[in-house]
N, C-alpha and C positions, 0 to 999 in steps of 0.2 A: 632644474632636475629634481627629482623627488627621491625620497629616501627609500632604501631597500632593506627589508628585514628578513630574518630567517623564518622558514616554515618549519617549526619544530616537529609538527606531526604528532600523532598519538601512537606510541610504540605498541600499545596493547591492541590497536586495530590495524597496525601496519600489515599484518598477515592474518588471514582468516583460516585458522587451522583448528582441529579438534583440541579440546583442553589437554595440555601436556600432562604427562605423568610426573611424579615427584622427581624422577631422574631417569637417565638413559638405562634401559634394562639390558644387562649383559646376556649373551646367548647361553643357554643351558649346556653344560658339558655333555658331550655325546659318549655314551658307554663308559662313563667314569673317567673320561679323558681330562686333560689339563684345562682349567677354566681360563678363557681368554680375558685379558685385562684391557681396559680402554680408559678414556678420559673420565668416565664415571668413578674410577677408582682413585683419581688424583685428589689431593687436598683442595678444598674450596679456594684457598689462597692462590694456589698454582693455576687453577682454572681461570681465576680473575685476571692473573697476569697474562695468560694466553689470549683471553678474549679482549683484553685492553688494546691489542694490536689491530683489532677490526676497525674499519672506518664506521662512523656513526650513521650510516645510511642503510642500504639494502643488506649488507653483510650482517650488521648488528640485528636487524629485524629477523633475518633467517635464523641466526643463532638463538634469538629469544624464543623462537617457536619450538625449539628442541625439547625443553622441559621447564618445569617451574623454577628449578634452581638457576638455570641459565638465564631465564627471563628476569629473575630478580637481580642477578649479577650484571646483566647488560643494562638494565634500567638504572642501576646505581652508577655504573660506569659512565653512562651518557650524562647523568646529572653532574658527576664529578668533572667531566670534561668541560662542561659549560662553566662550572665554578673556576676551574683552572684557567680557562680562557679569560674570564673576567679579571682574575688575579694577575694574569700575565700582562693585561693592558694597564692595570693599575701600577704594576711594578716595572713595566717596560721590558719584560722578558719574553719577547715574541720571536718566533722562527719565521724566516723569509725563505720561500722556495719559488723557483721559476721553472715552469714546464711548458712545453709546446703541446697543446692538446691536438690530437689527430683523430683519425677514424680507424677503428679496428674492424676488420671484416669478419663479423660474426652474425648469427641470426639477428634480424633487425627489431624484433619485438621485445621490448623490455617492459615489465609490469610496473604500472603506477597504481597505487591503491587509492580508491575513492573513499569517501567518508564511511561507506558501509563495509569497507574492507575487501571489496571485490576487485580482483586485478583488472586494470584497464590498460590495454596496450597503447603505447605511443606509436602511431604509424610513422614510419621513417622511409627514407629513400632506398633502403635495402643495402646490399653489398656494394662496396666500391664507391660510395658517395664521398666526394672530396670534403675536406674540412671547411668550416665556415669561412667565407672570404673575409679578409681584413676589412675593418670598418671603424667608424667613430660615430658618436651621436645616436647609438642604439639605446633601446630600453630593455631592462632585464629584471626578473624577479626569481626568487627561489620557490620551487614547488617540489615538496617531498625530497627526493634524493637527486634532484636535477635543478639546473638553472635554465630558464627559458628566456631567450633573447629574440627581440623583434626589430626589424628594420635597421636603419642606420644609413650612413653616407660613405661613399668612397672618396678617394682624393682626386677624382676626375669629374666632379659635378654630377655624379649619378647617385641614385639612392636605391634602397632595397625594400621589399615588402615580404621577405621570407621569415619563417619562424624556425629557430634552431634550438636544440636541446643539448646542454652539456651534462653528461652523466658524471656525477661527482664520485661514483665508485671507480670508474675506469678512466676518467678525464678524456672522454671521447665526445666529439661533436657529431650530432646527427640532425639532418634536416627533417623537420616534421611535415609530413604530407597531410594537408588539411582538407576539409570539405567546406562548402559554401564559397562565397565570393570574397577573396582576400582584399584587404584595403589597398588603395594605391600606394606606390613606393613613397617613403618619407623618412625623415630623420628629425631629431630634436623635438619629439613628441613626448607625452607622458604616458606611463603605463603603470597601473596598480592592480593588485589582486583583490578581488572581493568574492569570498567563498570559492566557488568553482569556476569563476569567470575572470578573465583578464580584460580590463577596461582601458582602452587606448583613446587618447584625444589629441587632436590637432597635429602639429608638425608641418614641415614643408619639404618638397622634393629637392630643393637646391642646396648648395654648399655655402656655409658661411662660418667664419671664425672672426672674433673681434680683431680689427686691424687688417683683415685679409682683403685683397683687391681682386680675388679670383672671380667672384660673382657678386653682383650688386645685391645688397641685403634685402631690398624691397622689390626687386625686379621679378621675383618668382612667387606666384600665389601660394598661399598656405591652405590648410584644411580647417574646416569648422566641424567636421564630423566626429562622432563618438562611435567607436567600434567595440564589439564584444567578441571575445573568443572563449568558447565553452571548453574547459578542460575535460569535462565529462563526455560531451558529444563530439569533440574535435571539430567544431564548426564555427566559421566566421558569421557574424550578423551585424547589420548596421542599426544603431539606435535611431528610431524614427523621431526626427525633430521638425516635422512638417508643421507642427502647431506653433513654432516660433516665428515671429515676424522677421522680415529681412534684416532689420537693424540689429536684432539680437544675434542672428546667425553670423552677420558680418563681424560683430565684436568678438564672437567666440572663435573666429578664424585667426589662429595665432600659433607661434612656435616659440621655443626656448622659454616656455612658461614652466611653472612648477605645480605639483599636485601631491596630495597625500590622502589616505583613507582616514576618515573621522566617523566612527560608528558605521552607519549605513549611508554615508555621504562621501563623495569625492569632492574635496575642496581645492580649488584652482586659484592661483595668483599670478598676475603680471604676464610678461611675455612680449614678444614682438608681433606687431600687426603685419598685414600684407595688403597689397593692392591699395597702398596709400591710405589705409584706414588710420584714424587717430592722428592725422598729419605726420605719419611716419615716426611717431613718438611711442616708446614702449608704454605698456599699460601698468597700472598699479591697483587694479580692481580685484575684487574677490567674488568668485562664483561657486555655487554649491550645486552638485548634481545628486539628486535623490536616487540611489541605486536600486530601490524597490519599485519606484514609479517611473524612473528615468525622466525626471522633470528638472529643468534648470531654474535657478533663482539667483539673482544678483544680490549679494548680502550688503546690507548697510553697515558701515564701520565708522569709527570715530574719525574726526577730521585729521588728527595727527596720525600719520601713517607713513609707511616706507615710500620713498620716491619712485617714480616710474622706472622700471628696470626689467631686465631679462637675465636668464642664466642663473638665477638665485637657487639657493639650497632650501628645501622645505621638508620638515619632519614633524610628525605628530608626537607630542609628549604624553598625552592621555586623551580621553574623550572630550576634554574641554580646553586644551591648549595646543597651539601649533607654533613651532619655531621657524623663523625665517632668517637666513644668513646671507649676507653679501649680495652678489649679482653685479650686473653692469648697468649703471644708471644711464638713461637716455631720456633727457628732458628737452633736448633740442635736436632737430633732424641732423643726422650724421655725426653727432657729438656723443662720445661714449666715455664714461668715467667709472672704473672699477670701484666697488664699494666693499666695506668690511664691517658694516654695522650689523647688529643682531637684534631681532625683534621677537616678541611673542604675541600671538593673537588669541585673546580670550573669547571663547564661543559660547559660554554659559550665561551671557548677559545680552541685553538688547540696548543699543546696537552692539555688534561685536567690537571689542576694544583692542586696539593696538597699543603695545607698551614697548618703548625703546629700552633695551637692557644696557647696563653698565658693563663694559668689557674691561677686565683687568688682566694682569699677568705681564710678563716681559714681552715687549714688542717683538723681540726676535723669535718668540715661540709661535706666533701666528703664521698661517700660510702666506706664501707670496701672492697667491690668487685665491679668491673665495667665490668662484663662479664656475659654471659648467662642470660640477662635480656631484657625486652622490655622497651621502653621509649616512652613518649607521649609529644607533644608540645602543651601548652596552652598559648596563647599570646606570651610573651617574656620569657617564662619559659619552660625549659625542665624538665620533671618529671620522676623519677624512684623510685623504692622501694627497701629497703635493711634492713638488721638487724640493730637494734638500738645499738649504742655504749654506751648508758646510762644503766649501770648495775642495776640502781635502778628501771628501767622501765621493768616490767615483765608481761608476758601475763596473761590475765584473762579468766575466763570461759565464754562461750557464754551464754547469758541470755536465759531462756526458752521462747518459743513462741508457740502459737497455730498453729495447722497444716495448717489451711487456714483462716487467718483473713478476715472478710467481706470486699470485694472490694480491698483487698491487695494482696501481693505476697504470694505464698505458702511458708511456713516456716516449719521447723522441729525442734522439741525440743531436739533431741538427740545431744550429745556432739561430740567430735572429735573421729573418728574411722578410723583406718588404715585397708584397705581391706585385706592386707596380714599378718599383725602382729597378727591378732586375737583379737576380742573384741574391746575395745575402747582405743585409744591412747590419752592421755590428756596432752597437753603441758603446762598445768597450771603452772605458775611460771617460765617458760622458757624464752628464748630471745623473745623480741617483735620486731615488724616491724615498720618502720618509712618511711616518704616520704622525698626524697632528691630533692632539687630544684637547678637547674643550670640557672643562669641569662644569656640569650643569646642575650640581646638587643644590644650589641656592637660587635657581632661576625663578621659582614660584614664590618663595618667601621674601627674598631680598631683591629680586629682579637684577641679579648680577650673574655673570659667567666669567670664567677665568681660563686663559690659555695656559696649559701646562707644558713642560718641556717635551719637545717632539721625541718620538721613538725612532731611532735610526738603526739601519742594519749594521751588524758588526762588520768591521773592515776585514776580519779574518774569515768571514763566511761569504755567502752569496749576497752581493749588493745589486739589487734590481735597478735597471735604468728608469729614469723618470719618464712618465707618459702624461698626456693631456687628453681631455674629452673622452674618458674611458668609463667603464661601468664598475661599480663596487657593490658587491652583494654579500650580505651576511648569511652564511650557511650555518651548519650546526658546529659551533665551536671553532669557526675559522672565517676569514674574509677571503673572497675570491674576486680578483681584479682581472679584467680583460678588455680588449679593444683599445681604441684611441690611437695616438701617434706619439713617437718619441720626441722629446724636447729638442728638436732641431728645426727651429722656425724658418731658417734660410734654405732648407732642402726643398728642391722641386724635382719630382713630386714629393709629397710628405712621406716620411718613412713610417708606414703603418705598423702597429704592433700586433703580432700574432702569438704572443706569449701569454700564458695564464699565470698570474701571481697568486700564491697561496700564503696567507699570513695566519699563523696559529700559535698556540702556546708551546714553548720550548719543551715542556715536560711531558707532552702527549706522545704516545708511541706510534701514531699513524703517520710516519714519514713517507712521503710520496716518492 
């Protein structure tokens, strides 16, 4: 799986309005009457407190368009919230919230601003569209004030090819009605954002988890195609790879691989073959896709490299370094071994150079599993989520919430429910989730990383249940987790998760 980062956006171009005046202008008194007072008469400090309760998405952008004073305050507040989020991760003072995203029946066109600042509507299914079906193995990225999710797998060996949008202002899911020919249903593919395009590669339509016997891992063919979705034109298109020979196309046919953006390239590593390619052994090769010319190139790397594996975590540190963590090793057909090693790939030399990092820190601080996860980088910390090892920390019930709090996100008071298991699945008292933190401040100079103490939810607050094969997306000053299944491996069918987890700094005012 690949890393997912926040789309900060440019607040100054988020809305295209006439230049604001220095402040809101009060109406002139009529006939010598009493002058009406408004927010423009409040002290600047009080206005800042009021605006701090806005979410850092569409509401903040709208407030910034009111006047120059508000724009300055909102800009400073958004910078402050990012700083508070980074400090909260360093200090372990984060807030955990669980909410079930639903659909609010309102007009379906919601503006997304393109680079030029012109509103671009998200075409949706209109009123009454049901919430996104539960799934795992989907891909997701943050785009402006939304999270875009594609594909994924159900617990009944079926897969999806739909595109959904989670509005971070209202916490509502909406199915995006696209144009062009959509890609075939699939899961466990990679998806990255490059400018105004989403780039999807590979995947397979079947269901597979390490150790599962539901579906043969190699019995279902995968995909070698590369798909583009234009955020500007709302259109699917297939990247032409007819110039590739059959052998290269066969090797690009894989799932459970990892990818990340590196400048104007998508760099891909490892993954599972299909149709008996590579003798049913996972790959450990590196491919580069030029996103300007859409040409593939297999990159030559040093002989010392990560073993053949799939499900690894891949993030880019900068334009010359890629980090690879864990995965499931597969060097013999049908034999799988989870890995916890950490590597970096230097791309500013020829050949590209793999370096095995020294991993330090208490062994109890590292995750139980380091595969089939997303990771995010905040400052000098790499963040991922896993099941807590603290047996005394058990999941709690989601607190009730009104359907639509005034001026807030749409919430739903219903508890946990699995779409396929019938009724409600309540993981109350089951394993809890926690945040794992990897210090990467010395990764380039000393080639070392260190697992810090995990950040656990407070036992006095909301304790989210542990989930697997889910998406983690960094938005503006918060992490958003969704999808996957609860850690109940013996359950048949799998208890799928339909809760959205929100992890943010405790000191911020936007409580959902």
